[in-house]
C-alpha positions as CSV (number, residue, x, y, z in Angstrom):
1,X,-95.0,122.0,41.3
2,X,-92.5,123.3,38.8
3,X,-93.8,126.9,38.5
4,X,-95.7,127.1,41.8
5,X,-93.2,125.8,44.3
6,X,-92.9,129.0,46.3
7,X,-96.7,129.0,47.0
8,X,-96.7,125.2,47.6
9,X,-93.9,125.4,50.1
10,X,-95.6,128.3,51.9
11,X,-98.7,126.1,52.3
12,X,-96.6,123.2,53.5
13,X,-95.1,125.3,56.2
14,X,-98.6,126.5,57.2
15,X,-99.6,122.9,57.7
16,X,-96.7,122.2,60.1
17,X,-94.7,120.0,57.7
18,X,-91.0,120.0,58.4
19,X,-89.6,118.2,55.4
20,X,-90.2,118.2,51.6
21,X,-89.1,115.3,49.4
22,X,-88.6,116.1,45.8
23,X,-86.6,114.7,42.8
24,X,-84.0,116.4,40.7
25,X,-84.4,115.8,37.0
26,X,-81.2,114.4,35.5
27,X,-82.1,115.9,32.1
28,X,-82.8,119.3,33.5
29,X,-79.3,119.9,34.6
30,X,-77.5,117.6,32.1
31,X,-79.6,117.7,28.9
32,X,-77.4,115.1,27.2
33,X,-76.9,113.0,30.3
34,X,-73.1,113.6,30.8
35,X,-71.2,116.4,32.5
36,X,-68.7,116.5,29.6
37,X,-71.5,117.3,27.2
38,X,-72.7,120.4,29.0
39,X,-74.4,121.5,32.2
40,X,-77.6,123.5,32.1
41,X,-77.0,126.5,34.4
42,X,-80.7,127.4,34.4
43,X,-81.5,124.0,35.8
44,X,-78.9,124.4,38.5
45,X,-80.3,127.8,39.4
46,X,-83.8,126.4,39.6
47,X,-82.9,123.7,42.1
48,X,-80.8,126.1,44.1
49,X,-83.8,128.4,44.5
50,X,-86.1,125.5,45.3
51,X,-83.7,124.2,48.0
52,X,-83.2,127.7,49.4
53,X,-87.0,128.2,49.5
54,X,-87.5,125.0,51.4
55,X,-84.9,125.9,54.0
56,X,-86.1,129.5,54.3
57,X,-89.5,128.0,55.4
58,X,-87.9,125.9,58.2
59,X,-88.2,122.6,56.3
60,X,-85.6,120.0,55.4
61,X,-85.1,119.1,51.7
62,X,-85.0,115.3,51.1
63,X,-83.6,114.9,47.5
64,X,-84.0,112.0,45.2
65,X,-81.5,111.8,42.3
66,X,-83.4,109.4,40.0
67,X,-87.1,108.9,39.6
68,X,-87.3,107.1,36.3
69,X,-86.5,110.1,34.0
70,X,-83.4,108.9,32.2
71,X,-82.0,111.4,29.7
72,X,-83.2,110.5,26.3
73,X,-79.7,110.5,24.7
74,X,-78.5,107.9,27.1
75,X,-81.4,105.6,26.2
76,X,-80.8,106.2,22.5
77,X,-77.0,105.8,22.5
78,X,-76.4,103.3,25.3
79,X,-79.7,101.4,25.6
80,X,-80.2,103.1,29.0
81,X,-79.5,101.1,32.1
82,X,-78.9,97.9,30.1
83,X,-75.4,99.4,29.8
84,X,-72.9,99.4,32.6
85,X,-71.6,102.7,31.3
86,X,-74.8,104.5,32.3
87,X,-74.1,103.6,36.0
88,X,-70.9,105.5,35.6
89,X,-72.7,108.5,34.0
90,X,-75.1,108.4,36.9
91,X,-72.2,108.7,39.3
92,X,-71.0,111.8,37.4
93,X,-74.5,113.3,37.6
94,X,-74.7,112.5,41.4
95,X,-71.3,114.1,42.0
96,X,-72.5,117.3,40.3
97,X,-75.5,117.4,42.5
98,X,-73.4,116.8,45.6
99,X,-71.1,119.7,44.6
100,X,-73.8,122.1,43.7
101,X,-76.4,121.4,46.5
102,X,-74.7,119.3,49.2
103,X,-73.9,122.3,51.4
104,X,-77.6,122.6,52.1
105,X,-79.1,119.1,51.3
106,X,-78.4,116.7,54.2
107,X,-80.6,113.8,53.0
108,X,-80.0,112.2,49.7
109,X,-81.8,109.2,48.0
110,X,-80.0,107.8,45.0
111,X,-82.9,105.9,43.4
112,X,-86.6,105.9,43.7
113,X,-88.2,102.4,43.3
114,X,-85.6,100.6,41.2
115,X,-87.9,97.5,41.2
116,X,-90.6,99.5,39.5
117,X,-88.2,100.9,36.9
118,X,-86.8,97.4,36.1
119,X,-90.0,95.5,36.1
120,X,-92.4,98.0,34.5
121,X,-89.9,99.1,32.0
122,X,-88.6,95.7,30.9
123,X,-91.2,93.1,31.7
124,X,-94.7,94.6,31.8
125,X,-93.7,97.5,29.5
126,X,-95.9,99.9,31.4
127,X,-93.1,102.4,32.0
128,X,-90.5,103.8,29.7
129,X,-88.7,102.5,27.7
130,X,-91.6,100.1,27.6
131,X,-92.3,99.0,24.0
132,X,-91.9,95.3,23.3
133,X,-90.7,95.0,19.6
134,X,-92.1,91.5,19.4
135,X,-95.7,92.5,20.0
136,X,-96.5,93.0,16.3
137,X,-95.8,89.4,15.6
138,X,-98.0,87.9,18.3
139,X,-100.8,85.8,17.0
140,X,-104.2,87.4,17.4
141,X,-105.5,84.3,19.1
142,X,-103.0,84.9,21.9
143,X,-103.4,88.6,22.2
144,X,-107.2,88.7,22.2
145,X,-108.2,85.4,23.8
146,X,-111.0,85.9,26.4
147,X,-110.2,85.2,30.0
148,X,-111.4,81.7,31.2
149,X,-112.8,81.1,34.6
150,X,-110.3,81.2,37.4
151,X,-109.5,77.7,38.8
152,X,-106.6,78.1,41.3
153,X,-104.2,80.5,42.7
154,X,-101.0,81.1,40.9
155,X,-97.6,81.3,42.7
156,X,-98.5,84.6,44.2
157,X,-102.1,85.5,44.3
158,X,-104.4,88.5,44.5
159,X,-104.4,91.6,46.7
160,X,-107.2,91.5,49.3
161,X,-110.6,92.9,48.2
162,X,-110.0,96.1,50.2
163,X,-106.9,98.0,50.1
164,X,-104.9,98.6,53.2
165,X,-107.2,97.9,56.1
166,X,-110.4,95.9,56.6
167,X,-113.1,97.3,54.4
168,X,-115.7,94.5,54.0
169,X,-117.4,95.8,50.9
170,X,-116.2,97.3,47.6
171,X,-115.8,101.1,47.7
172,X,-118.3,103.0,45.6
173,X,-117.5,103.7,42.0
174,X,-116.7,107.4,42.6
175,X,-114.0,106.3,45.0
176,X,-110.7,106.2,43.0
177,X,-109.1,104.0,45.6
178,X,-110.4,101.1,43.6
179,X,-107.0,101.0,41.9
180,X,-105.9,98.6,44.7
181,X,-109.0,96.4,45.0
182,X,-109.8,93.2,43.2
183,X,-112.9,92.5,41.0
184,X,-114.7,89.1,40.7
185,X,-112.4,86.3,39.9
186,X,-110.8,86.4,36.4
187,X,-107.9,84.6,34.8
188,X,-105.9,86.8,32.4
189,X,-103.7,85.1,29.9
190,X,-100.1,85.2,31.0
191,X,-97.2,84.9,28.6
192,X,-94.5,82.4,29.4
193,X,-91.8,85.0,29.3
194,X,-93.4,86.8,32.3
195,X,-93.2,83.6,34.3
196,X,-89.6,83.0,33.1
197,X,-88.6,86.4,34.5
198,X,-89.8,86.2,38.0
199,X,-92.0,83.8,40.1
200,X,-94.2,86.7,41.2
201,X,-96.9,88.8,39.6
202,X,-99.6,90.9,41.3
203,X,-102.9,91.9,39.9
204,X,-102.4,94.8,37.5
205,X,-104.9,97.5,38.6
206,X,-105.6,98.8,35.1
207,X,-107.4,95.5,34.3
208,X,-110.0,96.2,37.0
209,X,-113.6,96.6,35.9
210,X,-114.3,99.5,38.3
211,X,-111.7,101.6,36.5
212,X,-113.7,101.4,33.3
213,X,-116.7,102.8,35.2
214,X,-114.6,105.5,36.8
215,X,-113.7,106.8,33.3
216,X,-117.4,107.7,32.7
217,X,-116.9,110.5,35.1
218,X,-113.9,112.0,33.2
219,X,-115.0,114.7,30.8
220,X,-111.8,115.7,29.2
221,X,-109.6,113.2,27.3
222,X,-105.9,113.7,27.1
223,X,-104.8,115.8,24.1
224,X,-103.2,113.0,22.2
225,X,-106.0,110.5,22.5
226,X,-107.8,111.4,19.3
227,X,-104.5,111.5,17.4
228,X,-103.6,107.9,18.2
229,X,-105.2,105.3,15.8
230,X,-107.2,102.5,17.5
231,X,-105.0,99.7,18.7
232,X,-101.9,101.2,17.2
233,X,-98.3,101.0,18.1
234,X,-96.2,104.1,17.4
235,X,-92.7,103.0,16.5
236,X,-90.9,105.9,14.9
237,X,-91.3,108.6,17.5
238,X,-91.1,109.2,21.2
239,X,-94.4,110.2,22.7
240,X,-94.2,111.3,26.4
241,X,-97.9,110.9,27.2
242,X,-98.5,108.0,29.5
243,X,-102.0,109.0,30.4
244,X,-103.2,108.9,26.9
245,X,-102.2,105.3,26.3
246,X,-103.5,104.1,29.6
247,X,-106.7,106.0,29.2
248,X,-107.2,104.2,25.9
249,X,-106.5,100.9,27.5
250,X,-109.0,101.6,30.3
251,X,-111.8,103.1,28.1
252,X,-112.0,100.5,25.3
253,X,-114.8,98.0,26.1
254,X,-113.6,94.7,27.5
255,X,-110.0,95.2,26.7
256,X,-107.8,92.2,26.0
257,X,-106.3,91.0,29.3
258,X,-103.1,89.4,28.1
259,X,-100.0,91.1,29.3
260,X,-98.8,91.5,25.7
261,X,-102.1,93.1,24.7
262,X,-101.9,95.6,27.5
263,X,-98.4,96.5,26.4
264,X,-99.5,96.9,22.8
265,X,-101.7,99.9,23.8
266,X,-98.7,101.7,25.3
267,X,-96.8,104.2,23.2
268,X,-93.3,104.3,24.6
269,X,-90.4,103.9,22.2
270,X,-86.9,103.2,23.4
271,X,-85.0,103.6,20.2
272,X,-83.3,100.2,20.8
273,X,-83.0,97.9,17.9
274,X,-81.8,94.9,19.9
275,X,-84.0,92.0,20.7
276,X,-85.4,92.2,24.2
277,X,-85.3,89.3,26.7
278,X,-87.3,90.2,29.8
279,X,-86.1,87.1,31.5
280,X,-82.6,88.7,31.5
281,X,-83.0,92.4,30.7
282,X,-84.8,93.4,33.9
283,X,-82.1,91.7,36.0
284,X,-79.4,93.5,34.0
285,X,-81.1,96.8,34.5
286,X,-81.6,96.1,38.2
287,X,-77.9,95.2,38.6
288,X,-76.8,98.4,36.9
289,X,-79.1,100.5,39.0
290,X,-77.6,98.9,42.1
291,X,-74.1,99.7,40.8
292,X,-75.2,103.3,40.0
293,X,-76.4,103.5,43.6
294,X,-73.2,102.0,45.0
295,X,-70.9,104.2,42.9
296,X,-72.7,107.3,43.9
297,X,-72.7,106.4,47.6
298,X,-69.0,105.7,47.4
299,X,-68.3,109.1,45.8
300,X,-70.4,110.8,48.4
301,X,-68.8,109.1,51.4
302,X,-65.2,109.6,50.1
303,X,-65.5,113.1,48.7
304,X,-68.3,115.0,50.3
305,X,-69.9,113.4,53.4
306,X,-67.2,114.4,55.9
307,X,-67.4,118.1,54.9
308,X,-71.1,118.3,54.2
309,X,-72.3,116.2,57.1
310,X,-75.2,114.6,55.2
311,X,-76.7,111.2,54.9
312,X,-77.4,109.1,51.8
313,X,-79.8,106.2,51.2
314,X,-82.3,104.7,48.7
315,X,-86.1,104.6,48.4
316,X,-87.4,101.1,47.7
317,X,-91.0,99.9,47.2
318,X,-92.7,96.8,48.2
319,X,-96.0,95.0,48.6
320,X,-96.2,93.2,51.9
321,X,-96.9,89.5,51.3
322,X,-98.7,87.3,53.8
323,X,-99.3,83.5,53.3
324,X,-102.7,82.8,51.9
325,X,-103.1,80.0,54.4
326,X,-101.2,81.2,57.4
327,X,-100.5,77.6,58.7
328,X,-99.5,76.2,55.3
329,X,-95.7,75.8,55.1
330,X,-95.7,76.1,51.3
331,X,-97.6,79.3,51.4
332,X,-95.2,80.7,54.0
333,X,-92.4,79.9,51.6
334,X,-94.3,81.5,48.8
335,X,-94.7,84.7,50.8
336,X,-91.0,84.8,51.5
337,X,-90.2,84.2,47.9
338,X,-92.5,87.1,46.9
339,X,-90.7,89.4,49.4
340,X,-87.3,88.3,48.2
341,X,-88.2,89.0,44.6
342,X,-89.5,92.5,45.3
343,X,-88.1,94.2,48.4
344,X,-85.2,91.8,48.8
345,X,-84.0,92.1,45.2
346,X,-82.6,95.6,46.0
347,X,-82.5,95.7,49.8
348,X,-80.4,92.6,50.3
349,X,-77.5,93.9,48.1
350,X,-77.3,97.3,49.8
351,X,-77.2,95.6,53.2
352,X,-75.1,92.5,52.5
353,X,-73.6,92.9,49.0
354,X,-75.5,89.9,47.7
355,X,-78.9,89.0,46.2
356,X,-81.3,87.0,48.4
357,X,-80.5,83.3,48.4
358,X,-84.0,82.7,46.9
359,X,-83.1,84.7,43.8
360,X,-79.7,83.0,43.5
361,X,-81.3,79.6,43.7
362,X,-84.2,80.4,41.3
363,X,-82.7,82.6,38.6
364,X,-80.2,81.2,36.1
365,X,-76.7,82.5,36.6
366,X,-76.7,83.9,33.1
367,X,-79.6,86.1,33.9
368,X,-78.7,87.1,37.4
369,X,-74.9,87.7,37.3
370,X,-73.2,87.7,40.6
371,X,-71.4,90.8,41.8
372,X,-67.7,90.9,41.8
373,X,-65.8,91.0,45.1
374,X,-65.2,94.7,44.6
375,X,-68.8,95.4,43.6
376,X,-70.1,93.4,46.6
377,X,-67.8,95.3,49.0
378,X,-69.0,98.6,47.6
379,X,-72.7,97.6,47.8
380,X,-72.6,96.2,51.3
381,X,-73.8,98.8,53.9
382,X,-74.3,101.4,51.2
383,X,-77.2,103.2,52.9
384,X,-77.3,105.5,55.9
385,X,-81.1,105.2,55.9
386,X,-83.8,103.3,54.0
387,X,-86.8,104.9,52.4
388,X,-89.7,102.5,52.0
389,X,-92.6,103.2,49.6
390,X,-95.4,101.1,50.8
391,X,-98.7,100.7,48.9
392,X,-100.7,97.6,49.9
393,X,-100.6,93.9,50.9
394,X,-101.0,90.7,48.9
395,X,-101.6,87.1,49.8
396,X,-99.1,84.6,48.5
397,X,-99.9,81.0,47.8
398,X,-97.7,78.3,46.5
399,X,-98.2,76.9,43.0
400,X,-96.3,73.6,42.3
401,X,-96.6,74.4,38.6
402,X,-95.4,78.0,38.2
403,X,-95.9,77.9,34.4
404,X,-99.6,77.6,35.0
405,X,-101.7,80.6,33.9
406,X,-102.4,83.1,36.7
407,X,-105.6,83.0,38.6
408,X,-107.1,85.6,41.0
409,X,-109.7,85.3,43.7
410,X,-111.2,87.8,46.1
411,X,-110.3,87.6,49.8
412,X,-111.7,89.9,52.5
413,X,-109.0,89.2,55.0
414,X,-106.0,91.3,55.7
415,X,-103.4,91.3,58.4
416,X,-101.2,94.4,58.1
417,X,-98.1,93.7,60.1
418,X,-94.7,95.3,60.5
419,X,-91.8,93.0,61.0
420,X,-88.3,94.1,61.7
421,X,-85.3,92.2,60.4
422,X,-82.6,92.1,63.0
423,X,-79.9,92.5,60.4
424,X,-81.2,95.9,59.4
425,X,-80.8,98.6,62.0
426,X,-80.9,101.4,59.4
427,X,-83.2,104.4,59.8
428,X,-86.6,103.7,58.2
429,X,-88.3,106.6,56.4
430,X,-91.8,105.5,55.3
431,X,-93.0,107.2,52.2
432,X,-95.6,107.1,49.4
433,X,-98.6,106.2,51.6
434,X,-101.5,107.1,49.4
435,X,-105.3,106.8,49.2
436,X,-108.4,108.6,47.8
437,X,-109.8,111.5,49.7
438,X,-112.8,109.6,50.9
439,X,-110.7,107.4,53.1
440,X,-107.3,109.1,53.1
441,X,-107.7,110.6,56.6
442,X,-108.4,107.2,58.2
443,X,-105.7,105.6,56.1
444,X,-103.0,107.9,57.5
445,X,-104.3,107.6,61.0
446,X,-104.1,103.9,60.9
447,X,-100.7,103.9,59.3
448,X,-99.3,106.2,61.9
449,X,-100.8,104.0,64.7
450,X,-99.1,101.0,63.2
451,X,-95.8,102.8,62.8
452,X,-95.9,103.8,66.5
453,X,-96.5,100.2,67.4
454,X,-93.6,99.1,65.3
455,X,-91.4,101.7,67.0
456,X,-92.4,100.4,70.4
457,X,-92.1,96.7,69.5
458,X,-90.2,95.2,72.4
459,X,-88.1,92.6,70.6
460,X,-86.7,94.8,67.9
461,X,-88.2,98.3,67.8
462,X,-88.2,99.9,64.3
463,X,-86.0,102.9,63.9
464,X,-88.6,105.1,62.1
465,X,-87.6,108.7,61.6
466,X,-90.0,110.1,59.1
467,X,-93.3,109.7,57.3
468,X,-93.9,111.2,53.8
469,X,-97.3,111.3,52.2
470,X,-97.8,110.6,48.5
471,X,-98.5,113.2,47.5
472,X,-98.5,116.8,48.4
473,X,-100.8,117.7,45.5
474,X,-102.6,115.9,42.7
475,X,-100.1,115.0,40.0
476,X,-99.4,113.0,36.8
477,X,-99.1,109.4,37.9
478,X,-96.8,107.1,35.9
479,X,-99.4,104.4,35.1
480,X,-102.7,106.3,35.2
481,X,-101.9,109.9,34.2
482,X,-104.4,112.4,35.6
483,X,-107.2,109.9,36.2
484,X,-106.5,109.6,39.9
485,X,-105.9,112.2,42.6
486,X,-103.6,111.2,45.4
487,X,-102.7,114.7,46.7
488,X,-103.5,116.3,50.0
489,X,-104.1,119.4,47.8
490,X,-106.7,119.3,45.1
491,X,-105.4,120.8,41.8
492,X,-107.8,122.5,39.5
493,X,-106.2,121.6,36.1
494,X,-108.8,123.8,34.3
495,X,-108.0,127.0,36.3
496,X,-104.3,127.7,36.3
497,X,-103.6,124.7,38.5
498,X,-104.9,126.3,41.6
499,X,-104.6,124.4,44.9
500,X,-107.3,123.7,47.4
501,X,-106.8,121.7,50.6
502,X,-108.7,118.5,50.9
503,X,-110.2,117.2,54.2
504,X,-107.0,115.1,54.6
505,X,-104.8,118.2,54.4
506,X,-106.9,119.9,57.1
507,X,-106.7,116.8,59.3
508,X,-102.9,116.7,58.8
509,X,-102.5,120.3,59.7
510,X,-104.5,119.7,62.9
511,X,-102.6,116.6,63.7
512,X,-99.3,118.5,63.4
513,X,-100.6,121.3,65.6
514,X,-101.0,123.9,62.9
515,X,-103.6,126.6,63.8
516,X,-103.9,128.0,60.3
517,X,-103.7,126.4,56.9
518,X,-102.8,128.9,54.1
519,X,-105.2,128.4,51.2
520,X,-104.5,128.8,47.5
521,X,-104.8,132.3,46.1
């Protein structure tokens, strides 16, 4: 997208799309993370031209301020969002964006998926900063122990066997949608610290057998793959190649299934020398992300909104959790806990100024520090609209012994429902719906049907104002690199990144009433 945005936006217009959601890179306009340390005018010019191009093509820009790409200097000097100071630096950055672009940008999202950033960066170590300094000392018997047979559900169990609607057989190997399906029952080892952190853990898709088969179809390895020693951890450098590490994790035969072992194959380096505590760090990061959001919204509303006439919100992600046994009271509570510890973790504070009661009851105070009165007041009602990145559904089952190792089991049932919480009357913008090309068209049809039903729900109709597809074109995915293709547009990585519309793009163009879809040159 960086160098081809003019052609891409022209194709978007030809499809009948009326909005484009993109992120501004903090580092591109503030290379050292702070306004006082220098603004990159070339970065400002780039985004001005991008925004102007979107508007010139009769589309609305929806701009996200933070999509995981923290300036490296802030990670090195302040330990990233473990520091409250970084929330203040984010406010400075946001104000710069409001000043430079707010005369044309009318829809802002402060953060994209703060749950993913906190959890995957500080618990599972699958995202930056990502590297657990204690991995080297783990006993080999723990790291490489084979998975025993599954015996029971853990606190929150597996996704259904088929992703977002009722497919009653496993998709074929060539179907990359398998990232959300579940293989035959297996019981990965689970470290106690994971369970200390949060009473919820979904099936990590990169442990799924079908992914190993899919890699047989990939001819070209990532450039760094051959340079990384087998089973190594790179400590003294920063390597920005997520795909390489994940590819290695996928492609090794029968990889170790412990969470620590998975992390040991990743090659992020945070530069931090402090001892990590995922039972606390993820909550600290989440808290500072929420404060970064609140500070930025406060600045926008007090300094810019009246003049610029825009709106500001946040983009959260969630799995929808249904009780495994729908009539079991304990499973119902388990499903509620799962929702509270994912969506509720960040949604409740921006609506009410407080964490969900479930979290306050379950997490030690020292790990989940309460907001001050001033912080709570600033957080409460700090969104004009809500962006929801929705992926799939999970079943939740109660486990009276949450320290027990996790188990997984296939289940072919799925009830995809939309429920509207009466306390939240904010605009809902549904984003990040994604699937492989073989089923993407049907996927979007069904999602749009259910959205329409939610909007016409008699008791509390959902105030849905937009639907964004993830993604416009094939791209580099955080956890799987280039090994999956979620785009409406196929990108030929071997031929100057040319774009070709997939069947789903043609369907969308027809659905939106477009008579002609501009194809790549």
